[in-house]
DRENKE-135025 format. One record per atom (N, C-alpha, C, O): x, y, z; residue in three letters. Coordinates in steps of 0.1 Angstrom, whole numbers, padded with zeros to 4 digits, always signed. Layout:
<nodes>
XYZAla
...
</nodes>
This chain:
<nodes>
-0161+0362-0371Met
-0175+0360-0365Met
-0175+0361-0350Met
-0185+0365-0344Met
-0163+0358-0344Phe
-0163+0359-0329Phe
-0161+0374-0325Phe
-0160+0376-0313Phe
-0161+0383-0334Ala
-0160+0397-0330Ala
-0174+0403-0329Ala
-0175+0415-0324Ala
-0184+0396-0333Gln
-0197+0402-0332Gln
-0203+0401-0317Gln
-0197+0395-0309Gln
-0213+0408-0315Glu
-0219+0409-0301Glu
-0227+0396-0299Glu
-0235+0392-0308Glu
-0226+0390-0287Gln
-0233+0378-0284Gln
-0248+0380-0283Gln
-0252+0391-0278Gln
-0256+0371-0289Lys
-0270+0373-0289Lys
-0277+0369-0276Lys
-0286+0376-0272Lys
-0274+0358-0271Lys
-0280+0353-0259Lys
-0270+0346-0250Lys
-0259+0342-0254Lys
-0273+0345-0237Ser
-0265+0338-0227Ser
-0273+0326-0222Ser
-0284+0327-0218Ser
-0266+0314-0223Ile
-0273+0301-0220Ile
-0266+0295-0209Ile
-0253+0295-0208Ile
-0273+0288-0200Ile
-0267+0281-0189Ile
-0273+0267-0188Ile
-0285+0266-0190Ile
-0265+0257-0185Phe
-0270+0243-0183Phe
-0265+0239-0170Phe
-0253+0237-0167Phe
-0274+0236-0160Asn
-0271+0231-0147Asn
-0283+0224-0141Asn
-0293+0222-0148Asn
-0281+0219-0129Glu
-0292+0211-0123Glu
-0301+0219-0113Glu
-0310+0213-0108Glu
-0298+0231-0112Thr
-0306+0239-0103Thr
-0318+0245-0110Thr
-0318+0247-0122Thr
-0330+0247-0102Pro
-0342+0252-0108Pro
-0341+0267-0112Pro
-0333+0274-0105Pro
-0348+0271-0121Gly
-0348+0285-0125Gly
-0336+0290-0133Gly
-0327+0282-0135Gly
-0337+0302-0138Ile
-0326+0308-0146Ile
-0318+0318-0137Ile
-0323+0327-0132Ile
-0305+0315-0134Pro
-0297+0323-0126Pro
-0296+0338-0131Pro
-0298+0340-0143Pro
-0293+0347-0123Glu
-0292+0361-0127Glu
-0281+0363-0137Glu
-0270+0357-0136Glu
-0284+0370-0147Gly
-0274+0373-0157Gly
-0276+0365-0170Gly
-0269+0368-0180Gly
-0284+0355-0170Tyr
-0285+0346-0181Tyr
-0299+0348-0188Tyr
-0309+0352-0181Tyr
-0300+0345-0200Asp
-0312+0347-0208Asp
-0320+0334-0209Asp
-0333+0334-0208Asp
-0313+0322-0210Ile
-0320+0310-0212Ile
-0313+0299-0204Ile
-0301+0299-0201Ile
-0322+0289-0199Lys
-0317+0277-0193Lys
-0319+0266-0202Lys
-0330+0263-0207Lys
-0308+0259-0205Ala
-0308+0247-0214Ala
-0315+0235-0208Ala
-0313+0233-0196Ala
-0322+0228-0216Leu
-0329+0216-0211Leu
-0320+0204-0213Leu
-0320+0194-0205Leu
-0312+0204-0224Glu
-0303+0193-0226Glu
-0289+0198-0232Glu
-0289+0209-0238Glu
-0279+0191-0229Tyr
-0266+0195-0234Tyr
-0257+0183-0236Tyr
-0257+0173-0229Tyr
-0250+0183-0247Ser
-0239+0173-0250Ser
-0228+0180-0258Ser
-0230+0190-0264Ser
-0216+0174-0257Lys
-0205+0180-0264Lys
-0197+0170-0272Lys
-0198+0158-0269Lys
-0189+0175-0281Asp
-0181+0166-0289Asp
-0168+0174-0292Asp
-0167+0182-0301Asp
-0157+0171-0284Asn
-0145+0178-0285Asn
-0134+0170-0292Asn
-0122+0173-0292Asn
-0139+0160-0299Asn
-0129+0151-0307Asn
-0125+0158-0319Asn
-0133+0161-0328Asn
-0112+0161-0320Val
-0106+0168-0332Val
-0100+0158-0341Val
-0090+0151-0337Val
-0105+0157-0353Asn
-0099+0147-0363Asn
-0087+0154-0369Asn
-0088+0162-0379Asn
-0075+0152-0363Val
-0063+0159-0367Val
-0060+0157-0381Val
-0055+0166-0388Val
-0061+0144-0386Gln
-0057+0141-0400Gln
-0066+0149-0409Gln
-0060+0155-0419Gln
-0079+0150-0407Asn
-0087+0158-0416Asn
-0084+0173-0415Asn
-0084+0180-0425Asn
-0081+0178-0403Lys
-0078+0192-0401Lys
-0065+0196-0409Lys
-0065+0206-0415Lys
-0055+0188-0407Leu
-0043+0190-0414Leu
-0044+0189-0429Leu
-0039+0197-0437Leu
-0052+0179-0434Lys
-0054+0177-0448Lys
-0061+0189-0454Lys
-0059+0193-0466Lys
-0070+0196-0447Met
-0078+0207-0451Met
-0070+0220-0449Met
-0075+0231-0453Met
-0059+0220-0443Gly
-0051+0232-0441Gly
-0056+0241-0430Gly
-0056+0253-0431Gly
-0062+0235-0419Ala
-0068+0243-0409Ala
-0059+0252-0401Ala
-0063+0263-0396Ala
-0046+0248-0400Tyr
-0037+0256-0392Tyr
-0025+0261-0400Tyr
-0018+0270-0395Tyr
-0023+0256-0412Ser
-0013+0262-0421Ser
-0015+0257-0435Ser
-0018+0245-0437Ser
-0015+0267-0444Thr
-0018+0263-0458Thr
-0009+0272-0467Thr
-0006+0283-0464Thr
-0006+0266-0479Arg
+0002+0273-0489Arg
-0006+0275-0501Arg
-0012+0266-0506Arg
-0005+0287-0507Thr
-0011+0290-0520Thr
-0001+0294-0530Thr
+0007+0303-0527Thr
-0002+0288-0542Val
+0008+0291-0553Val
-0001+0299-0563Val
-0010+0294-0568Val
+0004+0311-0566Leu
-0003+0320-0575Leu
+0005+0322-0588Leu
+0017+0323-0588Leu
-0002+0322-0599Phe
+0005+0324-0612Phe
-0004+0332-0622Phe
-0016+0329-0623Phe
+0002+0342-0628Asp
-0004+0350-0638Asp
+0001+0346-0652Asp
+0013+0349-0655Asp
-0007+0339-0660Pro
-0002+0334-0673Pro
+0001+0345-0683Pro
+0008+0342-0693Pro
-0004+0357-0681Phe
-0002+0368-0690Phe
+0012+0375-0688Phe
+0018+0380-0697Phe
+0016+0376-0675Thr
+0028+0383-0671Thr
+0039+0373-0666Thr
+0050+0377-0663Thr
+0035+0360-0664Thr
+0044+0350-0658Thr
+0047+0353-0644Thr
+0057+0348-0638Thr
+0039+0362-0637Tyr
+0041+0365-0623Tyr
+0038+0352-0615Tyr
+0028+0345-0617Tyr
+0047+0349-0605Tyr
+0046+0337-0597Tyr
+0049+0340-0583Tyr
+0059+0347-0580Tyr
+0041+0336-0574Glu
+0043+0338-0560Glu
+0038+0327-0551Glu
+0027+0321-0554Glu
+0045+0324-0541Val
+0041+0314-0531Val
+0038+0321-0518Val
+0046+0327-0512Val
+0026+0319-0513Val
+0021+0325-0500Val
+0018+0314-0490Val
+0010+0305-0492Val
+0025+0314-0479Thr
+0023+0305-0468Thr
+0018+0312-0456Thr
+0024+0321-0450Thr
+0006+0308-0452Ala
+0000+0314-0440Ala
-0001+0304-0429Ala
-0003+0292-0431Ala
+0000+0309-0417Asn
-0001+0301-0404Asn
-0013+0307-0396Asn
-0015+0319-0396Asn
-0020+0298-0389Ala
-0031+0302-0381Ala
-0027+0312-0370Ala
-0036+0320-0366Ala
-0015+0312-0366Lys
-0011+0321-0355Lys
-0006+0334-0360Lys
-0001+0343-0352Lys
-0006+0336-0373Gly
-0002+0349-0379Gly
+0013+0349-0382Gly
+0020+0340-0379Gly
+0017+0360-0388Asp
+0031+0361-0393Asp
+0041+0360-0381Asp
+0052+0355-0382Asp
+0037+0366-0370Asp
+0046+0367-0358Asp
+0044+0355-0349Asp
+0051+0354-0338Asp
+0035+0345-0352Gly
+0033+0334-0344Gly
+0026+0336-0331Gly
+0026+0328-0322Gly
+0020+0348-0330Asn
+0013+0352-0318Asn
-0002+0349-0319Asn
-0009+0356-0326Asn
-0006+0338-0312Glu
-0020+0334-0312Glu
-0030+0344-0306Glu
-0042+0344-0309Glu
-0024+0353-0297Asp
-0033+0363-0291Asp
-0038+0373-0300Asp
-0048+0380-0296Asp
-0033+0374-0312Asp
-0038+0384-0322Asp
-0050+0380-0328Asp
-0057+0388-0335Asp
-0054+0367-0327Leu
-0066+0362-0333Leu
-0078+0364-0324Leu
-0077+0364-0312Leu
-0090+0365-0331Lys
-0102+0366-0323Lys
-0108+0353-0323Lys
-0115+0348-0332Lys
-0106+0346-0312Leu
-0110+0332-0310Leu
-0122+0331-0301Leu
-0126+0340-0294Leu
-0129+0320-0303Gly
-0141+0317-0294Gly
-0136+0313-0280Gly
-0143+0317-0270Gly
-0125+0306-0279Gly
-0120+0302-0266Gly
-0106+0309-0264Gly
-0104+0320-0269Gly
-0098+0303-0255Lys
-0085+0310-0252Lys
-0074+0305-0261Lys
-0065+0313-0265Lys
-0074+0292-0265Lys
-0063+0287-0273Lys
-0068+0277-0283Lys
-0078+0270-0281Lys
-0061+0277-0295Leu
-0064+0267-0305Leu
-0059+0254-0300Leu
-0051+0253-0290Leu
-0065+0243-0305Pro
-0061+0229-0300Pro
-0046+0227-0301Pro
-0040+0231-0311Pro
-0040+0221-0291Lys
-0026+0218-0292Lys
-0024+0204-0298Lys
-0029+0194-0292Lys
-0018+0203-0309Leu
-0016+0191-0317Leu
-0003+0184-0312Leu
+0007+0191-0309Leu
-0003+0171-0313Asn
+0009+0163-0310Asn
+0020+0166-0320Asn
+0017+0167-0332Asn
+0032+0168-0315Asp
+0043+0171-0324Asp
+0046+0160-0334Asp
+0052+0162-0344Asp
+0040+0148-0331Glu
+0042+0137-0341Glu
+0035+0140-0354Glu
+0038+0134-0364Glu
+0025+0149-0354Phe
+0018+0152-0366Phe
+0025+0163-0375Phe
+0021+0166-0386Phe
+0036+0169-0370Asn
+0043+0179-0377Asn
+0050+0173-0390Asn
+0055+0162-0389Asn
+0049+0180-0401Cys
+0055+0176-0413Cys
+0070+0178-0413Cys
+0074+0189-0409Cys
+0078+0168-0417Pro
+0092+0169-0417Pro
+0097+0176-0429Pro
+0090+0177-0439Pro
+0109+0181-0429Gly
+0116+0186-0441Gly
+0111+0199-0446Gly
+0107+0207-0438Gly
+0112+0201-0459Ala
+0109+0214-0465Ala
+0095+0218-0464Ala
+0091+0230-0465Ala
+0086+0208-0462Asn
+0071+0211-0462Asn
+0066+0212-0448Asn
+0054+0212-0446Asn
+0074+0214-0438Lys
+0069+0215-0424Lys
+0061+0227-0421Lys
+0054+0227-0411Lys
+0062+0237-0429Glu
+0054+0250-0426Glu
+0040+0250-0431Glu
+0033+0259-0428Glu
+0036+0240-0438Phe
+0022+0239-0443Phe
+0017+0225-0445Phe
+0026+0216-0446Phe
+0004+0223-0444Thr
-0001+0209-0446Thr
-0010+0208-0458Thr
-0016+0197-0460Thr
-0012+0219-0465Arg
-0021+0218-0477Arg
-0015+0229-0487Arg
-0011+0239-0483Arg
-0016+0225-0500Thr
-0012+0235-0510Thr
-0023+0236-0520Thr
-0029+0226-0525Thr
-0027+0249-0524Thr
-0037+0251-0534Thr
-0030+0260-0545Thr
-0021+0268-0543Thr
-0034+0258-0558Tyr
-0029+0265-0569Tyr
-0040+0273-0576Tyr
-0051+0268-0578Tyr
-0036+0285-0579Tyr
-0046+0294-0586Tyr
-0040+0303-0597Tyr
-0029+0307-0595Tyr
-0047+0304-0608Leu
-0044+0314-0618Leu
-0050+0327-0614Leu
-0062+0328-0611Leu
-0042+0338-0614Leu
-0047+0351-0611Leu
-0058+0355-0621Leu
-0056+0354-0633Leu
-0069+0360-0616Asp
-0081+0364-0624Asp
-0081+0379-0626Asp
-0085+0386-0617Asp
-0077+0384-0638Lys
-0076+0398-0640Lys
-0085+0402-0652Lys
-0084+0395-0663Lys
-0093+0412-0650Gly
-0101+0417-0661Gly
-0113+0409-0666Gly
-0120+0414-0675Gly
-0116+0398-0659Thr
-0127+0390-0663Thr
-0140+0396-0658Thr
-0141+0400-0647Thr
-0150+0398-0667Leu
-0163+0404-0664Leu
-0162+0417-0657Leu
-0169+0419-0647Leu
-0153+0426-0661Ala
-0152+0439-0655Ala
-0164+0447-0657Ala
-0170+0446-0668Ala
-0168+0455-0647Thr
-0181+0463-0648Thr
-0178+0476-0655Thr
-0167+0481-0656Thr
-0189+0483-0659Gly
-0188+0496-0665Gly
-0188+0496-0680Gly
-0190+0485-0686Gly
-0186+0507-0687Asp
-0186+0508-0701Asp
-0173+0503-0707Asp
-0164+0499-0699Asp
-0171+0504-0720Thr
-0159+0499-0726Thr
-0146+0505-0720Thr
-0136+0499-0718Thr
-0147+0519-0718Thr
-0135+0526-0713Thr
-0132+0521-0699Thr
-0120+0519-0696Thr
-0142+0520-0691Gln
-0140+0516-0677Gln
-0135+0501-0676Gln
-0126+0498-0668Gln
-0140+0493-0685Gln
-0135+0479-0685Gln
-0120+0478-0689Gln
-0113+0470-0683Gln
-0116+0487-0698Leu
-0102+0487-0702Leu
-0093+0492-0691Leu
-0082+0487-0689Leu
-0098+0501-0683Glu
-0091+0507-0672Glu
-0089+0496-0661Glu
-0079+0497-0653Glu
-0099+0487-0660Lys
-0098+0477-0649Lys
-0092+0464-0654Lys
-0093+0454-0646Lys
-0087+0463-0666Lys
-0082+0451-0672Lys
-0071+0444-0664Lys
-0069+0432-0664Lys
-0063+0452-0656Asp
-0052+0447-0648Asp
-0056+0445-0633Asp
-0047+0441-0626Asp
-0068+0448-0630Glu
-0072+0446-0616Glu
-0076+0432-0613Glu
-0083+0425-0621Glu
-0073+0427-0602Gln
-0077+0413-0598Gln
-0091+0413-0593Gln
-0096+0422-0586Gln
-0099+0403-0598Asn
-0113+0402-0594Asn
-0114+0396-0580Asn
-0124+0398-0573Asn
-0104+0389-0576Phe
-0104+0382-0563Phe
-0090+0383-0557Phe
-0081+0378-0563Phe
-0089+0388-0545Glu
-0076+0389-0538Glu
-0072+0376-0531Glu
-0074+0374-0519Glu
-0067+0366-0539Tyr
-0063+0353-0534Tyr
-0053+0355-0522Tyr
-0054+0348-0512Tyr
-0043+0364-0524Lys
-0032+0365-0514Lys
-0038+0370-0501Lys
-0033+0365-0490Lys
-0048+0379-0501Glu
-0052+0385-0488Glu
-0064+0377-0482Glu
-0066+0378-0470Glu
-0072+0370-0490Ile
-0084+0364-0485Ile
-0084+0349-0484Ile
-0089+0343-0475Ile
-0079+0342-0495Leu
-0081+0328-0496Leu
-0075+0320-0485Leu
-0083+0312-0479Leu
-0063+0321-0482Asn
-0057+0313-0471Asn
-0064+0315-0458Asn
-0067+0305-0451Asn
-0067+0327-0454Gln
-0074+0330-0442Gln
-0087+0323-0441Gln
-0091+0318-0431Gln
-0095+0324-0452Ser
-0108+0318-0453Ser
-0108+0303-0451Ser
-0116+0297-0445Ser
-0098+0297-0458Ile
-0096+0282-0457Ile
-0093+0278-0443Ile
-0100+0269-0437Ile
-0084+0285-0436Met
-0080+0281-0422Met
-0092+0284-0413Met
-0095+0275-0404Met
-0098+0296-0413Arg
-0108+0299-0404Arg
-0120+0290-0405Arg
-0126+0286-0394Arg
-0125+0287-0417Tyr
-0136+0278-0418Tyr
-0134+0264-0412Tyr
-0142+0259-0405Tyr
-0122+0259-0415Asn
-0119+0246-0410Asn
-0115+0245-0395Asn
-0116+0235-0388Asn
-0112+0257-0389Gln
-0109+0258-0375Gln
-0122+0258-0367Gln
-0123+0254-0355Gln
-0133+0263-0373Phe
-0145+0266-0366Phe
-0152+0254-0359Phe
-0159+0255-0350Phe
-0149+0242-0364Phe
-0155+0230-0359Phe
-0146+0222-0351Phe
-0147+0209-0351Phe
-0137+0228-0344Ser
-0128+0221-0335Ser
-0135+0216-0322Ser
-0132+0206-0316Ser
-0145+0224-0317Ser
-0152+0221-0305Ser
-0167+0223-0308Ser
-0171+0233-0312Ser
-0175+0212-0306Met
-0189+0212-0309Met
-0197+0209-0297Met
-0193+0202-0288Met
-0209+0215-0296Ala
-0218+0213-0285Ala
-0232+0213-0291Ala
-0235+0221-0300Ala
-0241+0205-0285Asn
-0255+0205-0289Asn
-0263+0208-0277Asn
-0262+0202-0266Asn
-0272+0218-0278Val
-0280+0223-0267Val
-0295+0224-0271Val
-0298+0229-0282Val
-0303+0219-0263Thr
-0318+0221-0265Thr
-0323+0231-0255Thr
-0321+0230-0243Thr
-0331+0241-0260Ile
-0336+0251-0252Ile
-0351+0253-0255Ile
-0356+0248-0265Ile
-0358+0260-0246Pro
-0372+0263-0250Pro
-0373+0271-0263Pro
-0363+0278-0266Pro
-0383+0269-0270Gly
-0384+0275-0284Gly
-0380+0290-0284Gly
-0386+0298-0276Gly
-0371+0293-0293Asp
-0366+0307-0294Asp
-0364+0310-0309Asp
-0354+0306-0315Asp
-0373+0317-0315Phe
-0372+0320-0329Phe
-0364+0333-0332Phe
-0363+0337-0343Phe
-0358+0339-0321Ser
-0350+0351-0324Ser
-0336+0347-0327Ser
-0328+0356-0331Ser
-0332+0334-0325Leu
-0318+0330-0328Leu
-0317+0325-0343Leu
-0326+0319-0348Leu
-0305+0328-0349His
-0303+0324-0362His
-0289+0318-0364His
-0280+0321-0356His
-0287+0310-0374Ala
-0274+0304-0377Ala
-0264+0316-0380Ala
-0268+0325-0387Ala
-0252+0315-0375Gly
-0242+0325-0377Gly
-0241+0335-0366Gly
-0231+0342-0365Gly
-0250+0335-0357Glu
-0250+0344-0345Glu
-0242+0337-0334Glu
-0240+0325-0334Glu
-0237+0346-0325Met
-0228+0341-0314Met
-0236+0341-0301Met
-0244+0350-0298Met
-0234+0330-0293Val
-0241+0329-0280Val
-0230+0326-0269Val
-0219+0321-0273Val
-0233+0328-0257Tyr
-0224+0325-0246Tyr
-0231+0313-0239Tyr
-0243+0312-0236Tyr
-0222+0303-0235Leu
-0227+0290-0229Leu
-0219+0287-0217Leu
-0207+0286-0217Leu
-0226+0285-0206Asp
-0220+0280-0193Asp
-0225+0266-0190Asp
-0237+0264-0190Asp
-0215+0257-0188Val
-0219+0243-0185Val
-0211+0238-0173Val
-0200+0244-0171Val
-0216+0228-0166Pro
-0208+0223-0154Pro
-0196+0215-0158Pro
-0196+0209-0169Pro
-0187+0213-0149Gln
-0176+0204-0151Gln
-0180+0190-0150Gln
-0191+0187-0144Gln
-0173+0181-0156Leu
-0176+0167-0155Leu
-0174+0162-0141Leu
-0182+0154-0136Leu
-0164+0167-0134Glu
-0162+0164-0119Glu
-0166+0176-0111Glu
-0158+0186-0111Glu
-0177+0175-0105Glu
-0182+0187-0098Glu
-0174+0190-0086Glu
-0170+0182-0078Glu
-0171+0203-0084Lys
-0163+0208-0072Lys
-0172+0218-0065Lys
-0180+0225-0071Lys
-0170+0219-0052Lys
-0178+0228-0044Lys
-0174+0242-0047Lys
-0183+0251-0048Lys
-0161+0245-0050Ala
-0157+0259-0052Ala
-0161+0264-0066Ala
-0163+0276-0067Ala
-0160+0255-0075Glu
-0162+0260-0089Glu
-0169+0249-0097Glu
-0163+0238-0099Glu
-0182+0251-0102Asn
-0189+0241-0109Asn
-0191+0244-0124Asn
-0198+0238-0131Asn
-0185+0255-0128Val
-0185+0259-0142Val
-0173+0255-0150Val
-0162+0258-0145Val
-0175+0248-0161Ser
-0163+0243-0168Ser
-0155+0254-0174Ser
-0160+0262-0182Ser
-0142+0254-0171Lys
-0133+0264-0177Lys
-0128+0260-0190Lys
-0121+0267-0197Lys
-0131+0248-0194Gln
-0127+0242-0207Gln
-0137+0243-0218Gln
-0134+0247-0229Gln
-0150+0240-0214Asn
-0161+0240-0224Asn
-0170+0251-0224Asn
-0178+0253-0233Asn
-0170+0260-0214Ser
-0178+0271-0213Ser
-0172+0282-0222Ser
-0160+0282-0225Ser
-0181+0292-0226Gly
-0176+0303-0233Gly
-0184+0307-0246Gly
-0196+0304-0246Gly
-0178+0313-0255Leu
-0185+0318-0267Leu
-0185+0307-0278Leu
-0176+0300-0281Leu
-0197+0306-0285Tyr
-0199+0297-0296Tyr
-0207+0303-0307Tyr
-0214+0313-0305Tyr
-0205+0298-0319Ile
-0212+0303-0331Ile
-0223+0292-0333Ile
-0221+0280-0332Ile
-0235+0297-0336Ile
-0246+0288-0340Ile
-0244+0283-0354Ile
-0245+0290-0364Ile
-0240+0270-0355Ala
-0237+0264-0368Ala
-0250+0259-0375Ala
-0250+0259-0387Ala
-0260+0256-0367Gly
-0272+0252-0372Gly
-0283+0251-0361Gly
-0279+0250-0349Gly
-0295+0252-0364Leu
-0306+0251-0354Leu
-0318+0245-0360Leu
-0321+0246-0372Leu
-0326+0238-0352Thr
-0339+0232-0356Thr
-0349+0235-0346Thr
-0347+0234-0334Thr
-0361+0239-0350His
-0372+0242-0342His
-0382+0230-0342His
-0385+0225-0352His
-0386+0226-0330Tyr
-0395+0215-0329Tyr
-0408+0220-0322Tyr
-0408+0225-0311Tyr
-0419+0219-0329Ile
-0432+0224-0325Ile
-0442+0212-0324Ile
-0445+0205-0333Ile
-0448+0210-0312His
-0457+0199-0309His
-0469+0205-0301His
-0467+0213-0292His
-0481+0200-0305Val
-0493+0206-0298Val
-0493+0203-0283Val
-0497+0212-0276Val
-0489+0191-0279Thr
-0490+0188-0265Thr
-0476+0189-0258Thr
-0476+0193-0246Thr
-0465+0186-0265Glu
-0452+0186-0258Glu
-0446+0199-0257Glu
-0438+0202-0248Glu
-0450+0209-0266Gly
-0444+0222-0265Gly
-0435+0226-0277Gly
-0435+0218-0287Gly
-0428+0237-0276Thr
-0419+0241-0286Thr
-0405+0242-0281Thr
-0402+0247-0270Thr
-0396+0236-0289Phe
-0382+0235-0285Phe
-0373+0239-0296Phe
-0377+0238-0308Phe
-0361+0244-0293Thr
-0351+0248-0303Thr
-0338+0240-0300Thr
-0333+0241-0289Thr
-0333+0233-0309Lys
-0320+0226-0307Lys
-0309+0233-0315Lys
-0310+0235-0327Lys
-0299+0237-0308Leu
-0288+0244-0314Leu
-0275+0235-0315Leu
-0272+0228-0306Leu
-0269+0236-0327Ser
-0256+0230-0329Ser
-0246+0241-0329Ser
-0245+0249-0338Ser
-0238+0241-0318Leu
-0228+0252-0316Leu
-0214+0247-0319Leu
-0210+0236-0318Leu
-0206+0257-0324Ala
-0192+0253-0328Ala
-0183+0265-0324Ala
-0187+0276-0324Ala
-0170+0262-0322Arg
-0160+0272-0320Arg
-0147+0266-0324Arg
-0145+0254-0325Arg
-0137+0275-0325Asp
-0124+0271-0330Asp
-0113+0267-0320Asp
-0103+0263-0323Asp
-0117+0269-0307Ser
-0106+0268-0297Ser
-0113+0263-0284Ser
-0125+0261-0283Ser
-0104+0262-0274Phe
-0109+0257-0261Phe
-0105+0267-0250Phe
-0096+0275-0251Phe
-0113+0266-0239Gly
-0110+0275-0228Gly
-0121+0286-0227Gly
-0126+0291-0237Gly
-0125+0289-0214Lys
-0136+0298-0212Lys
-0133+0312-0215Lys
-0122+0317-0210Lys
-0141+0319-0223Thr
-0139+0333-0226Thr
-0153+0340-0225Thr
-0163+0333-0226Thr
-0153+0353-0224Gly
-0166+0360-0224Gly
-0172+0359-0210Gly
-0167+0354-0201Gly
-0185+0364-0210Lys
-0193+0364-0198Lys
-0207+0365-0201Lys
-0211+0370-0212Lys
-0216+0361-0192Pro
-0231+0363-0195Pro
-0233+0378-0198Pro
-0228+0387-0192Pro
-0242+0380-0207Ser
-0245+0394-0213Ser
-0251+0403-0203Ser
-0249+0415-0205Ser
-0258+0398-0193Lys
-0265+0407-0184Lys
-0258+0407-0170Lys
-0265+0411-0160Lys
-0246+0404-0169Thr
-0239+0404-0156Thr
-0225+0409-0156Thr
-0220+0409-0167Thr
-0219+0412-0145Ser
-0206+0417-0145Ser
-0196+0406-0141Ser
-0184+0409-0137Ser
-0201+0393-0141Ile
-0192+0382-0137Ile
-0180+0381-0146Ile
-0182+0382-0159Ile
-0168+0379-0141Thr
-0157+0378-0150Thr
-0152+0363-0150Thr
-0158+0355-0143Thr
-0143+0360-0159Asn
-0138+0346-0161Asn
-0132+0341-0148Asn
-0128+0330-0148Asn
</nodes>
């Protein structure tokens, strides 16, 4: 999802007006960077093992996937930030199970509800309906990684934004500095996990965005400017 083109660029600061290069100025901003390590590990967010078994051929395979890929290079991943969260080594599993934190078991699904006429169905009887080995582990990890860093932003009403789209967000540092007031930790690319529109006759129209990403560190840039990180 972080490979898609960003939809809007949002900035939250104390200065009036919308700076050049941004689409929207946020009215409110809050963040939640608390990572529940126990839940993440339990759900296999960073390493998971899948045991596959075919009851008709007795085929058996164990697939262990890591969030950093087979070569352990995190740079190969398309992240929202620069780095995945760094977990305390105390959470590492000891012994033979140290390479994964969750195990799932699946029977290979072959030939079930094959499409086509009788001849075509017979030809497809040995084809897998779902590629557990290629898809399952990655989907488990990516989904659970997505909510490592959360932010809530309220902006003027914008009905062009939808859940699942990517936006760029710049926010100030907690400790303001004269030379640099943009947070290099919390600014960057986010996925819209949810949004709510608020319409009131006298107060106006507002949109509240629930933003999520899998990593930390500023990446990307405002869509209408050549400013670099």
